[in-house]
Every structure is written in C-alpha cells, then in structure tokens.
C-alpha positions in Angstrom: 4.3 -21.6 12.5 2.6 -18.6 14.2 1.2 -15.9 12.0 3.4 -12.9 11.2 2.4 -9.8 13.2 2.2 -6.7 11.0 1.4 -3.1 12.1 0.1 -1.0 9.2 0.1 2.8 9.7 -1.8 4.6 6.9 -4.9 5.8 5.2 -8.4 4.6 4.8 -10.4 5.9 1.8 -13.8 5.2 0.2 -13.2 4.9 -3.5 -16.2 6.4 -5.5 -15.7 5.1 -9.1 -17.7 6.5 -12.1 -17.3 5.0 -15.5 -18.2 7.0 -18.6 -17.7 6.8 -22.3 -15.4 9.9 -22.2 -14.2 12.6 -19.9 -16.5 15.7 -19.8 -15.2 19.0 -20.8 -15.2 21.9 -18.3 -18.8 22.9 -17.6 -20.2 19.9 -19.5 -22.6 17.3 -18.1 -22.6 13.8 -19.7 -24.3 10.5 -18.8 -22.1 7.9 -17.1 -22.5 4.2 -17.6 -21.7 2.8 -14.2 -21.0 3.7 -10.5 -19.4 1.5 -7.8 -18.0 2.1 -4.3 -14.9 0.2 -3.2 -13.0 0.2 0.0 -9.6 1.8 -0.5 -6.8 3.9 1.0 -3.3 2.6 0.7 -3.0 1.8 4.4 -6.3 -0.2 4.4 -5.5 -1.9 1.2 -2.1 -3.1 2.4 -3.7 -4.2 5.7 -6.3 -6.3 3.8 -3.6 -7.8 1.5 -1.5 -8.9 4.4 -4.5 -10.3 6.4 -5.7 -12.4 3.4 -2.2 -13.9 3.2 -2.5 -15.1 6.7 -0.8 -12.3 8.8 -2.1 -11.0 12.1 -2.6 -7.3 11.2 -3.3 -4.2 13.3 -4.3 -1.0 11.5 -3.4 2.4 12.8 -5.2 5.3 11.1 -8.2 7.6 11.3 -11.8 7.8 9.9 -14.6 10.3 10.3 -17.7 9.6 12.5 -19.8 9.0 9.3 -21.2 6.1 7.3 -18.0 5.8 5.2 -15.9 5.5 8.3 -18.1 2.9 9.9 -18.2 0.9 6.6 -14.5 1.0 6.2 -13.8 0.0 9.8 -16.4 -2.9 9.6 -14.8 -4.1 6.3 -11.3 -4.3 8.0 -12.8 -6.2 10.8 -14.5 -8.7 8.4 -11.0 -9.2 6.9 -9.6 -10.1 10.3 -7.8 -6.8 10.8 -7.6 -5.4 14.3 -9.0 -1.8 14.2 -8.4 -0.8 17.8 -5.8 1.7 16.5 -8.3 3.4 14.1 -9.2 6.7 15.6 -12.7 8.2 15.0 -12.9 11.9 14.4 -16.1 13.9 14.9 -15.2 17.1 13.2 -14.1 15.8 9.8 -15.4 13.4 7.1 -13.6 10.2 6.2 -11.1 10.1 3.4 -12.4 9.5 -0.1 -11.2 9.2 -3.7 -13.4 10.4 -6.5 -12.4 8.4 -9.6 -13.6 8.8 -13.2 -12.7 6.0 -15.7 -13.0 6.6 -19.4 -11.2 5.3 -22.5 -9.0 3.0 -20.4 -7.7 6.0 -18.4 -8.7 7.5 -15.1 -8.7 10.8 -13.3 -8.6 10.8 -9.5 -9.4 13.5 -6.9 -8.4 12.4 -3.3 -9.8 14.3 -0.3 -7.7 13.2 2.7 -10.3 14.1 5.3 -9.7 12.2 8.6 -6.5 10.7 7.3 -4.8 14.1 7.9 -6.4 14.3 11.3 -4.0 11.6 12.5 -1.2 12.9 14.8 2.2 11.7 16.0 0.6 11.4 19.5 -1.9 8.9 18.0 1.1 6.8 16.7 2.9 7.0 20.0 -0.3 5.9 21.8 0.0 2.6 19.7 3.6 2.0 20.6 2.8 -1.4 22.1 1.3 -2.5 18.8 4.5 -1.4 16.9 6.7 -3.1 19.6 4.8 -6.4 19.2 4.9 -6.3 15.4 7.3 -8.4 13.3 7.1 -5.8 10.5 5.9 -2.2 10.4 4.4 -1.0 7.1 3.6 2.6 6.1 2.8 4.9 3.1 2.4 8.6 2.5 -1.3 9.3 2.5 -1.1 10.5 6.1 0.9 13.4 7.6 4.7 12.9 7.2 5.3 13.5 10.9 3.1 10.5 11.7 5.2 8.4 9.3 8.3 9.7 11.0 6.9 8.8 14.5 6.1 5.3 13.3 9.6 4.9 11.8 11.3 6.1 15.0 9.2 3.7 17.1 10.0 0.8 14.8 13.7 1.6 15.0 13.5 2.0 18.8 12.1 -1.6 19.1 14.3 -3.1 16.4 11.5 -3.8 14.0 11.8 -3.8 10.2 10.2 -0.6 8.8 8.9 -0.9 5.2 7.9 2.4 3.6 5.9 2.6 0.4 6.7 6.2 -0.7 3.4 7.0 -2.4 2.0 9.4 -3.2 5.4 10.6 -4.0 7.0 13.5 -2.1 10.6 14.4 -1.2 11.7 12.5 1.9 13.9 13.9 4.7 17.2 12.1 5.4 16.2 11.5 9.0 13.2 9.4 7.7 15.3 7.5 5.1 17.8 6.7 7.9 15.0 4.8 9.8 13.8 2.9 6.7 14.6 -0.8 6.5 13.2 -1.1 2.9 11.8 1.5 0.5 9.3 0.2 -2.1 8.9 2.9 -4.9 8.5 2.8 -8.6 11.1 4.8 -10.6 9.0 8.0 -10.6 8.4 7.8 -6.8 12.1 7.1 -6.1 13.3 10.1 -8.0 10.8 12.4 -6.2 11.7 10.8 -2.9 15.4 11.6 -3.4 14.8 15.0 -5.2 16.7 13.6 -8.2 16.0 14.0 -12.0 13.4 11.8 -13.5 15.7 10.7 -16.4 18.2 8.8 -14.3 18.3 5.1 -14.9 16.6 2.9 -12.2 19.9 1.4 -11.1 21.4 4.8 -10.6 18.5 5.9 -8.5 18.7 2.7 -6.4 22.4 3.1 -5.7 21.9 6.7 -4.6 19.3 5.7 -2.0 20.6 5.6 1.6 18.5 2.5 2.4 17.7 -0.8 0.7 15.2 -0.5 -2.2 12.8 -2.8 -4.0 11.7 -0.9 -7.1 8.5 -2.1 -8.8 8.5 -2.0 -12.6 4.8 -2.8 -13.3 4.1 -6.0 -15.2 7.9 -6.6 -15.4 8.1 -7.4 -11.7 10.6 -5.7 -9.4 14.3 -4.8 -9.0 16.4 -5.2 -5.9 20.0 -5.8 -4.9 21.1 -9.1 -3.3 23.4 -9.4 -0.3 26.4 -9.2 -2.6 25.1 -5.9 -4.1 24.2 -7.4 -7.4 21.1 -6.1 -9.2 18.4 -8.7 -9.5 15.0 -8.7 -11.2 12.0 -10.7 -10.0 10.0 -11.3 -13.1 6.4 -10.4 -13.3 3.5 -12.9 -13.9 1.3 -12.8 -17.0 -2.4 -12.5 -16.1 -5.5 -11.1 -17.7 -5.8 -7.6 -16.1 -9.3 -6.3 -15.2 -8.3 -3.5 -12.8 -4.8 -2.5 -11.8 -5.9 -0.4 -8.8 -4.4 -1.8 -5.6 -1.7 -3.9 -7.3 1.1 -2.0 -5.6 -0.7 -2.1 -2.3 -1.0 -5.9 -2.6 2.7 -6.1 -3.5 3.6 -4.2 -0.3 1.3 -6.2 1.9 2.7 -9.5 0.6 6.3 -8.2 0.9 5.7 -7.6 4.6 4.1 -11.0 5.1 7.0 -12.9 3.5 9.8 -10.6 4.7 11.1 -13.3 7.0 11.7 -15.6 4.0 14.5 -13.4 2.6 14.5 -10.8 -0.2 14.3 -13.1 -3.2 11.4 -15.2 -1.9 9.5 -12.2 -0.5 9.8 -10.2 -3.7 8.8 -13.2 -5.9 5.7 -13.9 -3.9 4.8 -10.2 -3.7 5.0 -10.0 -7.5 2.7 -13.0 -7.8 0.2 -11.5 -5.3 0.3 -8.2 -7.1 -0.4 -10.0 -10.4 -3.4 -11.9 -9.0 -4.8 -8.6 -7.5 -5.5 -7.1 -11.0 -7.7 -10.0 -12.1 -10.8 -8.5 -10.3 -12.3 -5.0 -10.0 -11.6 -2.8 -7.0 -8.5 -2.2 -5.1 -9.2 -5.0 -2.7 -11.4 -7.2 -4.9 -8.6 -9.4 -6.3 -6.3 -9.5 -3.4 -5.4 -13.2 -3.0 -5.7 -15.6 -0.1 -2.6 -17.5 0.9 -4.2 -20.7 -0.6 -4.8 -18.9 -3.9 -1.3 -17.5 -4.0 0.3 -20.9 -3.3 -1.9 -22.5 -5.9 -0.9 -19.8 -8.5 2.8 -20.3 -7.8 2.5 -24.0 -8.0 0.8 -23.8 -11.4 -2.6 -24.9 -10.1 -5.9 -23.3 -11.0 -6.6 -20.3 -8.9 -10.1 -20.2 -7.4 
C-alpha cells in the first residue's frame, strides 16, 4: 500500500523550556535547575507525528531567516517532511514558545513571529500540494484567513479537511462549513462555537455543524458513529513524562489512519497520543509505526 499523502498547514515554533523549583514573583530573580530547547509548533508537531507513522507529509508554514528557522526546517527534513512549502521571511524572527515549568505546572508565552507572516496567497501558491493530498490538516497558530484559504482549497479538490481548533478562538460558520472533522477538547469546542463552558460534552458535539472527535485527556476521545450514537475510544495507561505534544500526536495519527474509518483511526490516535507522553519534548515521544503497532499488539515498545 502506498503511503498516505498529508498536507499540514500550520506553525513552527522553537520551544525554550526552563525548569525551576518554583515560579518567580514579579521582579524576582531565582535560579533555575535546567534548560532545554525542543522543536515545536502545532503544525510542525503534527507533521512529524504523521511522518513517523509512515505518511508522506508536506509542511506549509513560515519561519524567520534565523538560526531557529534553519534548525526547525532541517529537523523536519530529517523526519522526512517535505519543506518546499515553508516560507522564509527576512524581516521577522521565527516563532517561539518560552515555557517555565515548576511544581508540575507550566506557564507559556508564545511569540508567533514568522507564523503570522504567512498569508492566504502563500496557501494558494501551494494549491498543487493540497490537491495531491489524501488529507489536509490544520490548526490555529497561524492567521485564520490562511486556515480559511486551506479549507476552501481542500473543499475545492474534494479532500478531507481536519481542523484542530487550538489555540481556541471563535470560528466563523463559513470555516466550519468546510471542515470534514473538528478535533477539540471540551474547552476548545465551547470557545469555537461561542457557547457556555458548562454545557455537557455531548451537547456541545451535537450543536457543532460538522463531525467532531473530542479529546478527553487520558480517558481517550468521544465521537459519533454513522448511526449518530456517541462512542468513546478508551485511553491507554502509560507512565507520563511530558504531556506536551500529545494532542498534536493524536491529530497527526488521526490523519494518517483516516482512511481506516473513524473507530480505527480514533483508537490508533489515542494510542499514539499515549505513547507520545512517555518522553520529554513535544516531538520526543512521538511513535514510529512499528512502535505503535507493537504497543497495540501488547508487545514491548522500543
């Protein structure tokens, strides 16, 4: 069987992670205990997740003409991702996330940088990539008009368009009308639809004008089958090291296995997401296809 072709439209960020015994107060300087850099950005993460699972992936996004941009592009290429659609901008720095971890919690400051230098014209310039894809995957760390341009092109060419609506923001009806599958958690879905946070998940899902797979953390994911019955794909028990990137791994896997049908795709996406939290870094624990198959068959994952 030929590899699945996936076009990912989204962000590339360098994650700068500082670990400290506690969070400093305003104006206070404290000594940290560790610092690491990780490749991130929801778009790049989902591209890597899909590539490791055997898909042929093309990334559409933007980086700055700086060291971070070159590192992130080279990293995607090492993972087998086609980066011809990654635009390099001279006048702006690459996107980054400044993350502080203390007491099991984290604070994050994201600076979009080049990610918000992406334009609808850049998406249209990659129409051939979208037309050749089996699945088109996007998130919301780039301008919404770029997401809309990608959705329209996917619809024009009859391609499934999976949208991970994160970071959460209200979504226009014309975008939702183009979405084949929306993949939020409950908070993100309420924000996307401009609805109260206290509505039960099933109410939120039934009010969405497109199909939904709702992630529910370690409990797995909820979706409706072809008969409209609510189903739950159970989560997998693992020893968590770092939950960063679990949702991105879920989405990348969902796109890879989309052709297998909802039940199979969601189950495999839940398993891939579980495996991803067993190592540090957003991309560190993303499984290969062999690791995922071994995990699902009960074999030792290496």
